N, C-alpha and C positions, 0 to 999 in steps of 0.2 A: 770747323764751322759745319753745321748740319745742312743737309740738302734742302730742308724746308726754308731755312734762313737764306740760303744762297738763292733759292727761287724767288723769295719775296724781294730780295735786292734786285734781281733781274727784272721783275715786273715793275718795281718802282722806277728803275732806271729807264725803262721803256716810256713811262709817263713823263719823266724829266726831259727826255729827248723830244717828245711830242710838244711839251710846253715850250721848249726852246725854239722849235720849228714853227710855232704859232698855230698849232692845231687847236689849242685851247687858249682862250683869252680870259683875263681877269673877270670873275663873275660867272664864268661858264661852269656847268655841272660836269663832273666826271662820271664815267659809267658806274653802275651799282656794283657791289661786291660780287653778286651773282653773275653779272655780265663779265666782270674781270676774270673770275674763275673760269667761266666757259670759254672766253676768248683765248686765254693763255694756257688752258688745259691744266689748271692747278686747283687745289682744294680751296674751300671757302676761307679756312684759317690763313693760308698763304696770301690770299687776296687781302684779307684784313690787315695782316702784318705789313704788306706793301703800302697800304693806305696810311697806316700809322707812321711809316717812314716819311711819307710826304708831309704829314701833319707835323712831325718832329722837325722837319727842315723849314717849316713856316711857309710851305708852298700851298697848302690846302687847308680849308676849314670845313669841318663836318657839321652840318646844320640840320636840325629836326625837320623832317618832311621834305627837305631838299637834297639831302645826301652830301657828297663831297663837292665843294665849290672852290675853284681856283682863286687864290688871293693875288693881289698886285705884287709882283715879284721884282719890280724895278730895282729895289734896294739890294737885291741879291744877284744883280747882273754880273758882279765881279767873280762869282763862282762858276767855273766852267763845268762841263758834263763830267769829266773825269774826277774832279774834286767832289762834286755832289755824289757821284756813284760810290766813291771811296768812303764817304761819310755814312753810307748805308750799310756797310759791312760790320760784322761783329768786332773785327780788329780795330774799328774806328775809335772805340773808347780808349784803348791803349795809345793809339796814335794821336788822338785829340789831346790827351793829357800830357803826352810827351811834347807836343807842340806848345801847350800852355806853359810847361816848365821852362822851355827855351825862351819863350816870348815874355811871359809875365814876370819872371824873375828880373829880367833886364828892365822891363817897364817900371817895376817898383823902385829900382835903383835910380833910374832917370827921374822919376817923379820926386824922389827925395832931393835931388839936385836942382830941379827946374821948376817945381810947382810954385805958382804965384799965390798970394793970399786968397784970391778968388777960387783957385783950384783947391786949396786946402779946405776952404769953406764948403765947396761942393763935395769933397771926399767925406768930410765929417757929417754933412747932411745925409749923404747916401748911407753911411754907417748907421746913423740914427734911424733912418727909415727901415733898414734891415732889422735892427734891434727891436723897434716898436712893432713891426709886422710879426716878428717871431714871438714877442711877448703877448701879442693879441691872439696867437694861435692861428694866424692866417697863413696862406701859402706865401713863403718868403723867397722863393727861388728867383723870381724876376728881380727882386731887390738885391739879392746876392750878386747877380750878373751885373746889375747897374752900378754897384760899388766898384767892381773890377773895371768897368768902363770909365768911371770917374777917375780912377787911378791912371788908366791909360791916357786919358785926356791931359792929365797933369804932367805926363812924361814929355809932352811936346813933340812926340814922334808920330807923325801922321800915318806912317806905314803900319806901326804897331796898332794904332787905333782902327785902321781899316781892316786889318786881319781879325781883330777881336770883334769888331762890329759885324763882319761877315759871318762869324761863327755864333753870334748872340743867340739866335733861335735854337741852334743845336745844343749850345751850352745850357740854356734854360731847360730844355727837354731832358737832357742827361742829368742835370742837377736835380730835377724834380723826382727822379727815381730813387734818390738817396734818402728820401723821407722815411723809408722803412727801417733805416739803421738807427737804433736808439742812441740819442745823445749827439748825433752827427751835427745838428744845427748849433748846439751849444759849443761844440769844439770849433766849428767854423767861426762863431761869434768871437771867441777868445783869440783865435788866430788873426781874424780881421783886425781886432784891436791892436795886436802887436805890429801888424803891417802899417796901419794908419799912424800909430805913435812914432814909428821909425821915420815915416815920411815927414811928419810934423817936426821931428827932431833934426831934420836935414841930415840923416845918417844913412847914406846909400848902402853901406855894407850891411847894417842891421836890417834895412828894408829888403834887400835881396835875400838875406838869410830867412827872414820871417815869411816872405812870399814862397820861398822854396819849401819850407816846412808845410805851409798851407796847401800848396799844390800836391805835394807828396801825400799828405793826409787825405786830401780830396780824392786822389787816385785810389788809395786803399779803401776809402769809403764807397766809391763806385763799385769796386770789386766785391765788397761785402754785400752791397745792395743786389748785385747780380746773383751771388750765391744764395742769398736769402730768398730771392724770387724764383729759384729753381724748384721743380716739383719735389715733394718729399721723398720719392723713390730714387732721387739723384739723377733722373733723366734730364738731359739738357743737350747742349750742342758740343759737349766734349771739352769745353774750356777747363784747364786745370785750375785748381784752387790756388790763388796767389800767395796764400800764407801770410798775408799782411794783417797786422793788428791795428785796432783803432786807438790812438793815444788819448789819454784822458785830457779833458780841458784844464787849462791852467788859468788862474785869474790874471787878467790883464793889469799891467802896472799903471799907476795913475798918470794921466797926461801931464807933461811938464811944461808944455807950451812951445810956441813958435818964437824963436829969438828971445826966449825968456819972458814973453809978455802975453802971448795968446795961447790959451790952452784948448785942448779938444773940447772940453765942456764949455769953455767960453765961446768957441765958435758955434756950438749948438744953440747957445742961448741967444745968438744974434737974431 
């Protein structure tokens, strides 16, 4: 990890602690980047990266002519200082996706076993929103995260849902960085279809396998996005190239239906 990125994490953690202590309330403005740089003895770029960390965590909104404004963070009360600070480090991407692999694979299997017809309809609707947003050429990252949230709700495991809900803002931010990887959205679309179909088929083994493939592909895609975003001269923070490759998208198999009577397409048409 570079000194610059370490410093930006320290500065961001300083503001997180102040927010926790009530120094800032929702709607309050934070110091300007120039003021942050002067107060902490860092460069303007470090101050900007620290603010971007806070934005990525859903704590701060940057508004024209007002600067950085603190958002209502009640929904994030479950994340303590150490967890938030950890999410600011460069290692967080690897750790975040390792956590996703542990949690979401189990979530998919439980969703296949426990999903109600209403849950299935919600999942297919979320899948449709993702596909329509992608086809329209609009930002699809929030729709991606919402599909995973719908699957978590279908698992019936409230703890799983709380973990994923607490990470929603970070997942959306990280996912948004992968747009620079050609074809990544189409690969995700095909893998989503495989996960959803396995859940509809009430096949927990297939659901877990499909979700594992999806998270592993997503991890490789994030690494590719990271490498693509590095300066042309190779300057960066010293992270080694992961050597992962992007698998090609495979056509999703046709929906066969829930209990032989309700298909994925049929659910969409409701």
